[in-house]
N, C-alpha and C positions, 0 to 999 in steps of 0.2 A: 768818294762814293762807293759803295760796297761793289764788288763782282758779282755780274750775272752768272747764274748756275754753268751756262754754257761757256762763259769765257774761262771760268775755272774748269771746267771738263777739259776744253783744249789745253789749258796749261797743263793739267795733271797728265794727258797723255803724252804730251813732251816730255816731262818728268820720267814717266813710266819709261818710255823709250831710251832715254838716256842713262838712267840709274838702275834699272832692272830690265837689261832688253831680252832677256829668255822669258820673263814672265810677259812682257810686251808681245812678243811673237807667238806665245801661248794664247793671249787675248786675241790678237788678229786672226791665229786659225780658229777660236772660239767662235766668232762672229762670221767667219766665212762671208759666203755671198747674201747675206742678210742683208737687208736696209731697216735700220728701227727707226721711226719718228717718234721725238720723245718733245712731250711740253711739260714745263716747269712753269708753273704760277702763270701760264698763259704764252709765254715765249717757247717758240718752237724750234728745234734742229733735227738735223737726220745725222746717222751714223751709218757708215759703210767701209768697206775696205776698196783699196785701190793700189796696186803695185806693194805689195806687202806692207802697208802702212795703213792706219785707220785715219779716215776722213771725217771731218765734221763740218757740217753745212749748215747754214743759217736757213729755215724755212722748212716746209713739208717737202717731199718728193712722191711723187705720184705711184712709184716703186716700191713703197716701203711695204714690208711683209709684217712686222709688228708695229703697233702704236703703244705707246706708255705716255700716261697723263699722272701729274703727280704736283705736289708743291715741294717747295725747300724745305718747310718744316716737314712735311712727312717723310723726306730724305733723311733729314736728322733724326727723327724718332727711330727710324731705322736701324741707322748707324749707332745711336745710343741704345739702343736694344730696351727702349720703351715698347715697341710693338713689333712682332716679327713681318719678316715678308709676306707671310702668309695671313698675317692679321691685319696688314696694311691693304692686301687685296680684298680681303672679304669685307673690311669696313669701308671698301671706295675711296681711302684714301692715296690708294695707288689701282690706277685702270689699265689692263693690259689687252689688248684686242688684236688680234691675228689666228691664224690656224695652228692648231696645237704644235707641229713642228717648229714653226717659226716661234711661237711662246717660249718653249723649250729651249731654241736657240738661243733666244734673249736671255732666258735664265743663265744658262749656262756661259754667257757672255759678262753678264752680270758678277758671277761668281769669279770667272776668270779676273775682272777687273777689281774686284778686292783682294782677292789673293795677290795681285800685283801690288795695290796700292799699301798695303800693311808691308811690304818688303822695301819700299822706296823710301827713302829719308827725307823727300819733302812732303809728305803726306800729312804730318801734322800740322804745318803751316798752311797747308790747303783745305783743311779742314776746320782751321780757325777763320780762314777767310770766308769758308761756307756759313759758318755760325754768324759772321760781324752782321750779315743782314737779315737774320732771322728774328721775324717781329716778335717772338716770345711764344712760338708752337702752335699759332693757328693754322687749321689746314686739315 
């Protein structure tokens, strides 16, 4: 059975911490005190920091400053450069809610994650695992 997006995301964070520690520390710093709630295909998790590490928890947290809703196929469309991040937001494939400061911090955290991931040797295998369950780009 294909991994859920949250399971793959958790795995990727462990790989980033081990494989590219400086980039991981930058990612932790970029998120700072922000709590981000993420919904992918209806599955919800939250991302936050604690003790210089990133924490991923199942479900929503009342204190989330930014909320992101998307689909696995939309994530893949952005990663494959079929649509830009801005186009995904404009088309509704990616919905982001929160104060301007929180949305900007979430954006900067996403960029820090991408910069770390491209440096991690495990990233191609994780991307393949993400593709495993994509039902053909509906989303």
